[in-house]
Structure formats: C-alpha cells, structure tokens
TIVO-2410 file (N, C-alpha, C; in nm, 3 decimals):
# residues 110
REC num residu      c1      c2      c3 atome chaine
REC   1      M   2.093  -1.809   2.608     N      A
REC   1      M   2.011  -1.845   2.717    CA      A
REC   1      M   2.098  -1.910   2.821     C      A
REC   2      T   2.081  -1.881   2.946     N      A
REC   2      T   2.157  -1.942   3.053    CA      A
REC   2      T   2.081  -2.062   3.104     C      A
REC   3      T   2.153  -2.156   3.154     N      A
REC   3      T   2.087  -2.275   3.210    CA      A
REC   3      T   2.103  -2.270   3.360     C      A
REC   4      P   1.998  -2.318   3.431     N      A
REC   4      P   2.007  -2.319   3.572    CA      A
REC   4      P   2.115  -2.416   3.622     C      A
REC   5      S   2.177  -2.377   3.729     N      A
REC   5      S   2.282  -2.465   3.783    CA      A
REC   5      S   2.242  -2.512   3.927     C      A
REC   6      G   2.299  -2.618   3.971     N      A
REC   6      G   2.266  -2.668   4.106    CA      A
REC   6      G   2.162  -2.772   4.102     C      A
REC   7      G   2.104  -2.797   4.215     N      A
REC   7      G   2.005  -2.903   4.228    CA      A
REC   7      G   1.863  -2.857   4.207     C      A
REC   8      S   1.835  -2.776   4.104     N      A
REC   8      S   1.702  -2.730   4.082    CA      A
REC   8      S   1.639  -2.805   3.961     C      A
REC   9      T   1.508  -2.801   3.959     N      A
REC   9      T   1.431  -2.862   3.851    CA      A
REC   9      T   1.437  -2.769   3.725     C      A
REC  10      P   1.416  -2.826   3.609     N      A
REC  10      P   1.416  -2.735   3.493    CA      A
REC  10      P   1.307  -2.628   3.495     C      A
REC  11      D   1.201  -2.653   3.563     N      A
REC  11      D   1.086  -2.553   3.572    CA      A
REC  11      D   1.121  -2.438   3.662     C      A
REC  12      D   1.220  -2.448   3.747     N      A
REC  12      D   1.253  -2.340   3.841    CA      A
REC  12      D   1.300  -2.215   3.762     C      A
REC  13      Y   1.356  -2.238   3.644     N      A
REC  13      Y   1.404  -2.128   3.567    CA      A
REC  13      Y   1.287  -2.035   3.524     C      A
REC  14      W   1.170  -2.089   3.495     N      A
REC  14      W   1.057  -2.014   3.449    CA      A
REC  14      W   0.963  -1.967   3.554     C      A
REC  15      R   0.989  -2.001   3.682     N      A
REC  15      R   0.899  -1.956   3.790    CA      A
REC  15      R   0.921  -1.808   3.819     C      A
REC  16      R   0.824  -1.746   3.877     N      A
REC  16      R   0.833  -1.607   3.915    CA      A
REC  16      R   0.917  -1.598   4.039     C      A
REC  17      P   0.989  -1.486   4.052     N      A
REC  17      P   1.075  -1.471   4.177    CA      A
REC  17      P   0.983  -1.479   4.300     C      A
REC  18      G   1.046  -1.526   4.404     N      A
REC  18      G   0.972  -1.543   4.533    CA      A
REC  18      G   0.940  -1.411   4.594     C      A
REC  19      T   0.826  -1.407   4.670     N      A
REC  19      T   0.795  -1.285   4.743    CA      A
REC  19      T   0.837  -1.291   4.886     C      A
REC  20      G   0.908  -1.391   4.930     N      A
REC  20      G   0.952  -1.402   5.064    CA      A
REC  20      G   0.878  -1.506   5.144     C      A
REC  21      D   0.756  -1.541   5.103     N      A
REC  21      D   0.676  -1.640   5.170    CA      A
REC  21      D   0.674  -1.769   5.086     C      A
REC  22      E   0.773  -1.854   5.111     N      A
REC  22      E   0.791  -1.975   5.030    CA      A
REC  22      E   0.678  -2.076   5.050     C      A
REC  23      A   0.614  -2.083   5.171     N      A
REC  23      A   0.509  -2.174   5.193    CA      A
REC  23      A   0.387  -2.140   5.109     C      A
REC  24      A   0.355  -2.012   5.096     N      A
REC  24      A   0.236  -1.969   5.025    CA      A
REC  24      A   0.258  -1.986   4.875     C      A
REC  25      A   0.379  -1.992   4.828     N      A
REC  25      A   0.407  -2.005   4.684    CA      A
REC  25      A   0.369  -2.140   4.634     C      A
REC  26      D   0.373  -2.243   4.720     N      A
REC  26      D   0.341  -2.378   4.672    CA      A
REC  26      D   0.192  -2.399   4.669     C      A
REC  27      L   0.108  -2.320   4.728     N      A
REC  27      L  -0.037  -2.337   4.739    CA      A
REC  27      L  -0.099  -2.278   4.611     C      A
REC  28      P  -0.206  -2.336   4.562     N      A
REC  28      P  -0.273  -2.276   4.446    CA      A
REC  28      P  -0.338  -2.147   4.483     C      A
REC  29      P  -0.361  -2.055   4.390     N      A
REC  29      P  -0.423  -1.928   4.424    CA      A
REC  29      P  -0.567  -1.950   4.470     C      A
REC  30      A  -0.606  -1.860   4.563     N      A
REC  30      A  -0.741  -1.870   4.621    CA      A
REC  30      A  -0.843  -1.830   4.519     C      A
REC  31      A  -0.961  -1.887   4.536     N      A
REC  31      A  -1.069  -1.853   4.442    CA      A
REC  31      A  -1.121  -1.710   4.474     C      A
REC  32      P  -1.172  -1.638   4.374     N      A
REC  32      P  -1.222  -1.505   4.401    CA      A
REC  32      P  -1.336  -1.510   4.502     C      A
REC  33      M  -1.343  -1.399   4.577     N      A
REC  33      M  -1.441  -1.394   4.687    CA      A
REC  33      M  -1.580  -1.379   4.635     C      A
REC  34      T  -1.602  -1.299   4.534     N      A
REC  34      T  -1.736  -1.277   4.484    CA      A
REC  34      T  -1.744  -1.339   4.348     C      A
REC  35      T  -1.836  -1.421   4.329     N      A
REC  35      T  -1.864  -1.485   4.201    CA      A
REC  35      T  -2.006  -1.451   4.159     C      A
REC  36      P  -2.024  -1.401   4.035     N      A
REC  36      P  -2.161  -1.361   3.993    CA      A
REC  36      P  -2.240  -1.491   3.982     C      A
REC  37      A  -2.368  -1.481   4.025     N      A
REC  37      A  -2.454  -1.592   4.024    CA      A
REC  37      A  -2.511  -1.626   3.885     C      A
REC  38      S  -2.539  -1.519   3.808     N      A
REC  38      S  -2.600  -1.545   3.679    CA      A
REC  38      S  -2.510  -1.524   3.565     C      A
REC  39      G  -2.383  -1.493   3.581     N      A
REC  39      G  -2.291  -1.479   3.463    CA      A
REC  39      G  -2.299  -1.334   3.417     C      A
REC  40      Y  -2.321  -1.318   3.290     N      A
REC  40      Y  -2.315  -1.181   3.226    CA      A
REC  40      Y  -2.448  -1.109   3.259     C      A
REC  41      A  -2.428  -0.987   3.314     N      A
REC  41      A  -2.552  -0.912   3.352    CA      A
REC  41      A  -2.603  -0.825   3.235     C      A
REC  42      G  -2.534  -0.818   3.128     N      A
REC  42      G  -2.580  -0.741   3.014    CA      A
REC  42      G  -2.516  -0.609   3.009     C      A
REC  43      P  -2.547  -0.530   2.905     N      A
REC  43      P  -2.488  -0.395   2.895    CA      A
REC  43      P  -2.563  -0.301   2.998     C      A
REC  44      P  -2.500  -0.192   3.028     N      A
REC  44      P  -2.563  -0.095   3.117    CA      A
REC  44      P  -2.682  -0.029   3.047     C      A
REC  45      P  -2.781   0.010   3.120     N      A
REC  45      P  -2.898   0.071   3.057    CA      A
REC  45      P  -2.859   0.205   2.990     C      A
REC  46      S  -2.916   0.226   2.880     N      A
REC  46      S  -2.889   0.356   2.810    CA      A
REC  46      S  -3.005   0.455   2.832     C      A
REC  47      V  -2.968   0.578   2.843     N      A
REC  47      V  -3.068   0.688   2.861    CA      A
REC  47      V  -3.075   0.764   2.738     C      A
REC  48      P  -3.192   0.785   2.682     N      A
REC  48      P  -3.203   0.865   2.553    CA      A
REC  48      P  -3.163   1.009   2.584     C      A
REC  49      P  -3.105   1.079   2.484     N      A
REC  49      P  -3.058   1.214   2.499    CA      A
REC  49      P  -3.182   1.304   2.516     C      A
REC  50      P  -3.160   1.417   2.585     N      A
REC  50      P  -3.273   1.507   2.602    CA      A
REC  50      P  -3.313   1.569   2.470     C      A
REC  51      T  -3.434   1.618   2.460     N      A
REC  51      T  -3.477   1.678   2.333    CA      A
REC  51      T  -3.406   1.810   2.320     C      A
REC  52      G  -3.374   1.843   2.193     N      A
REC  52      G  -3.305   1.968   2.168    CA      A
REC  52      G  -3.158   1.960   2.200     C      A
REC  53      W  -3.101   1.845   2.204     N      A
REC  53      W  -2.960   1.832   2.246    CA      A
REC  53      W  -2.865   1.874   2.131     C      A
REC  54      R  -2.911   1.881   2.011     N      A
REC  54      R  -2.823   1.916   1.898    CA      A
REC  54      R  -2.796   2.069   1.900     C      A
REC  55      P  -2.679   2.113   1.852     N      A
REC  55      P  -2.655   2.258   1.846    CA      A
REC  55      P  -2.743   2.318   1.742     C      A
REC  56      P  -2.775   2.445   1.755     N      A
REC  56      P  -2.859   2.511   1.652    CA      A
REC  56      P  -2.785   2.527   1.522     C      A
REC  57      V  -2.860   2.517   1.412     N      A
REC  57      V  -2.797   2.534   1.277    CA      A
REC  57      V  -2.826   2.675   1.225     C      A
REC  58      H  -2.724   2.753   1.200     N      A
REC  58      H  -2.739   2.897   1.167    CA      A
REC  58      H  -2.726   2.913   1.009     C      A
REC  59      Q  -2.663   2.822   0.942     N      A
REC  59      Q  -2.643   2.843   0.798    CA      A
REC  59      Q  -2.690   2.720   0.724     C      A
REC  60      Q  -2.775   2.736   0.628     N      A
REC  60      Q  -2.823   2.628   0.544    CA      A
REC  60      Q  -2.737   2.618   0.417     C      A
REC  61      P  -2.702   2.497   0.377     N      A
REC  61      P  -2.623   2.489   0.250    CA      A
REC  61      P  -2.708   2.521   0.129     C      A
REC  62      A  -2.641   2.562   0.027     N      A
REC  62      A  -2.706   2.601  -0.099    CA      A
REC  62      A  -2.762   2.468  -0.162     C      A
REC  63      P  -2.877   2.481  -0.232     N      A
REC  63      P  -2.927   2.366  -0.300    CA      A
REC  63      P  -2.833   2.322  -0.411     C      A
REC  64      P  -2.836   2.195  -0.450     N      A
REC  64      P  -2.741   2.148  -0.546    CA      A
REC  64      P  -2.768   2.209  -0.689     C      A
REC  65      R  -2.658   2.238  -0.762     N      A
REC  65      R  -2.669   2.296  -0.892    CA      A
REC  65      R  -2.711   2.187  -0.994     C      A
REC  66      R  -2.764   2.233  -1.103     N      A
REC  66      R  -2.794   2.140  -1.212    CA      A
REC  66      R  -2.671   2.124  -1.296     C      A
REC  67      L  -2.642   2.002  -1.334     N      A
REC  67      L  -2.525   1.974  -1.422    CA      A
REC  67      L  -2.562   2.010  -1.564     C      A
REC  68      P  -2.460   2.054  -1.644     N      A
REC  68      P  -2.486   2.085  -1.784    CA      A
REC  68      P  -2.524   1.955  -1.857     C      A
REC  69      P  -2.601   1.961  -1.961     N      A
REC  69      P  -2.634   1.850  -2.036    CA      A
REC  69      P  -2.511   1.794  -2.109     C      A
REC  70      Q  -2.510   1.660  -2.126     N      A
REC  70      Q  -2.394   1.598  -2.191    CA      A
REC  70      Q  -2.422   1.581  -2.341     C      A
REC  71      D  -2.315   1.607  -2.418     N      A
REC  71      D  -2.322   1.592  -2.565    CA      A
REC  71      D  -2.280   1.450  -2.593     C      A
REC  72      M  -2.375   1.356  -2.607     N      A
REC  72      M  -2.348   1.217  -2.625    CA      A
REC  72      M  -2.281   1.191  -2.762     C      A
REC  73      A  -2.321   1.262  -2.869     N      A
REC  73      A  -2.258   1.237  -2.991    CA      A
REC  73      A  -2.108   1.286  -2.991     C      A
REC  74      G  -2.087   1.403  -2.927     N      A
REC  74      G  -1.945   1.447  -2.912    CA      A
REC  74      G  -1.865   1.355  -2.830     C      A
REC  75      L  -1.919   1.295  -2.728     N      A
REC  75      L  -1.845   1.199  -2.651    CA      A
REC  75      L  -1.811   1.071  -2.726     C      A
REC  76      D  -1.903   1.025  -2.808     N      A
REC  76      D  -1.879   0.911  -2.896    CA      A
REC  76      D  -1.767   0.937  -2.991     C      A
REC  77      V  -1.766   1.059  -3.051     N      A
REC  77      V  -1.662   1.091  -3.146    CA      A
REC  77      V  -1.526   1.101  -3.081     C      A
REC  78      A  -1.519   1.158  -2.967     N      A
REC  78      A  -1.393   1.169  -2.886    CA      A
REC  78      A  -1.343   1.024  -2.844     C      A
REC  79      E  -1.432   0.948  -2.808     N      A
REC  79      E  -1.398   0.805  -2.767    CA      A
REC  79      E  -1.343   0.725  -2.892     C      A
REC  80      Q  -1.406   0.741  -3.006     N      A
REC  80      Q  -1.356   0.677  -3.129    CA      A
REC  80      Q  -1.216   0.727  -3.169     C      A
REC  81      Q  -1.195   0.856  -3.157     N      A
REC  81      Q  -1.063   0.911  -3.188    CA      A
REC  81      Q  -0.954   0.855  -3.088     C      A
REC  82      S  -0.985   0.852  -2.961     N      A
REC  82      S  -0.886   0.799  -2.870    CA      A
REC  82      S  -0.863   0.653  -2.889     C      A
REC  83      Q  -0.969   0.581  -2.931     N      A
REC  83      Q  -0.950   0.437  -2.958    CA      A
REC  83      Q  -0.856   0.418  -3.083     C      A
REC  84      R  -0.870   0.506  -3.187     N      A
REC  84      R  -0.781   0.497  -3.300    CA      A
REC  84      R  -0.637   0.525  -3.264     C      A
REC  85      V  -0.616   0.626  -3.177     N      A
REC  85      V  -0.481   0.658  -3.133    CA      A
REC  85      V  -0.419   0.543  -3.055     C      A
REC  86      T  -0.497   0.481  -2.968     N      A
REC  86      T  -0.454   0.368  -2.890    CA      A
REC  86      T  -0.411   0.255  -2.981     C      A
REC  87      Y  -0.503   0.220  -3.076     N      A
REC  87      Y  -0.470   0.108  -3.167    CA      A
REC  87      Y  -0.348   0.145  -3.261     C      A
REC  88      G  -0.332   0.270  -3.296     N      A
REC  88      G  -0.216   0.312  -3.374    CA      A
REC  88      G  -0.088   0.289  -3.298     C      A
REC  89      F  -0.083   0.329  -3.170     N      A
REC  89      F   0.038   0.310  -3.092    CA      A
REC  89      F   0.065   0.161  -3.068     C      A
REC  90      G  -0.042   0.085  -3.045     N      A
REC  90      G  -0.025  -0.062  -3.034    CA      A
REC  90      G   0.031  -0.128  -3.156     C      A
REC  91      A  -0.016  -0.088  -3.272     N      A
REC  91      A   0.032  -0.146  -3.400    CA      A
REC  91      A   0.176  -0.106  -3.424     C      A
REC  92      A   0.214   0.017  -3.394     N      A
REC  92      A   0.351   0.061  -3.411    CA      A
REC  92      A   0.438  -0.016  -3.318     C      A
REC  93      A   0.402  -0.030  -3.192     N      A
REC  93      A   0.485  -0.108  -3.099    CA      A
REC  93      A   0.496  -0.254  -3.143     C      A
REC  94      G   0.389  -0.316  -3.200     N      A
REC  94      G   0.395  -0.450  -3.246    CA      A
REC  94      G   0.493  -0.465  -3.363     C      A
REC  95      V   0.489  -0.366  -3.458     N      A
REC  95      V   0.581  -0.377  -3.573    CA      A
REC  95      V   0.719  -0.363  -3.524     C      A
REC  96      V   0.755  -0.273  -3.432     N      A
REC  96      V   0.891  -0.259  -3.382    CA      A
REC  96      V   0.934  -0.389  -3.310     C      A
REC  97      L   0.847  -0.455  -3.233     N      A
REC  97      L   0.879  -0.580  -3.168    CA      A
REC  97      L   0.906  -0.686  -3.269     C      A
REC  98      V   0.826  -0.692  -3.373     N      A
REC  98      V   0.847  -0.802  -3.477    CA      A
REC  98      V   0.984  -0.777  -3.547     C      A
REC  99      V   1.017  -0.654  -3.579     N      A
REC  99      V   1.145  -0.624  -3.643    CA      A
REC  99      V   1.261  -0.659  -3.546     C      A
REC 100      V   1.251  -0.627  -3.422     N      A
REC 100      V   1.355  -0.665  -3.332    CA      A
REC 100      V   1.373  -0.812  -3.316     C      A
REC 101      V   1.264  -0.884  -3.309     N      A
REC 101      V   1.273  -1.032  -3.300    CA      A
REC 101      V   1.332  -1.089  -3.429     C      A
REC 102      C   1.293  -1.036  -3.540     N      A
REC 102      C   1.353  -1.083  -3.667    CA      A
REC 102      C   1.502  -1.056  -3.675     C      A
REC 103      L   1.545  -0.940  -3.626     N      A
REC 103      L   1.691  -0.905  -3.624    CA      A
REC 103      L   1.764  -1.001  -3.530     C      A
REC 104      L   1.712  -1.029  -3.412     N      A
REC 104      L   1.774  -1.118  -3.318    CA      A
REC 104      L   1.778  -1.261  -3.370     C      A
REC 105      C   1.671  -1.306  -3.434     N      A
REC 105      C   1.679  -1.439  -3.492    CA      A
REC 105      C   1.774  -1.449  -3.610     C      A
REC 106      S   1.783  -1.352  -3.691     N      A
REC 106      S   1.876  -1.351  -3.801    CA      A
REC 106      S   2.022  -1.352  -3.755     C      A
REC 107      R   2.055  -1.287  -3.644     N      A
REC 107      R   2.188  -1.291  -3.587    CA      A
REC 107      R   2.223  -1.431  -3.533     C      A
REC 108      I   2.117  -1.500  -3.474     N      A
REC 108      I   2.145  -1.628  -3.421    CA      A
REC 108      I   2.162  -1.730  -3.536     C      A
REC 109      I   2.082  -1.717  -3.641     N      A
REC 109      I   2.089  -1.819  -3.748    CA      A
REC 109      I   2.209  -1.794  -3.831     C      A
REC 110      F   2.240  -1.669  -3.871     N      A
REC 110      F   2.356  -1.640  -3.954    CA      A
REC 110      F   2.473  -1.592  -3.877     C      A
***
C-alpha cells in the first residue's frame, strides 16, 4: 500500500478522483427530485392468462402397470441368509483382530 505524501489528510487517499469542479465536490449530494409520497406502491397488477393458453395434448401416457405381488416369506428367508453372512464376516474379522492384538501384546511383554 502506498501512503499519501505532502500536506494532505489521511482521508484524501480514499476519496474519489475529482471531476474538475472542486467547489461542487465539497457540497453534499442533492436530494432526489421525485420522492414517492406513500412509499411502496405494491407489485404490478397481474392479468390472468387467456382461456385455452396451454398447447394441445396429442398423446396420452399409458396407465400405470400393476406391480407383481411380493413373496414375503421368500424375502424373509433371503434377509435371514444375508444377516447370517454379515454376522459370519463380522465374527471372522473379530477373531482375526483378537489374534493380532494377542500377538502384538506378546511381543511387547516377551
């Protein structure tokens, strides 16, 4: 950052460049000419669309198909089998972790 030099105030660095009329720069900006009397006038009025504004529909979709019935007993059997597989992998991983921990502890102790 550069610092202003000479006999200027610290705020001169942040002022806008002059437009050539130095006397007008010291005056505050003039108030707007037109001020609304009531504030916010609200949204513009909306006009409803004309009747029949939508494009014509030439093709109707097919009615929805019926889903096949679910075999609840078969789903329960498949879920029980997957649960057994999950528990089997978890037990195998637990046994491996216990063996590794026992090996590490035996190396530290002995």
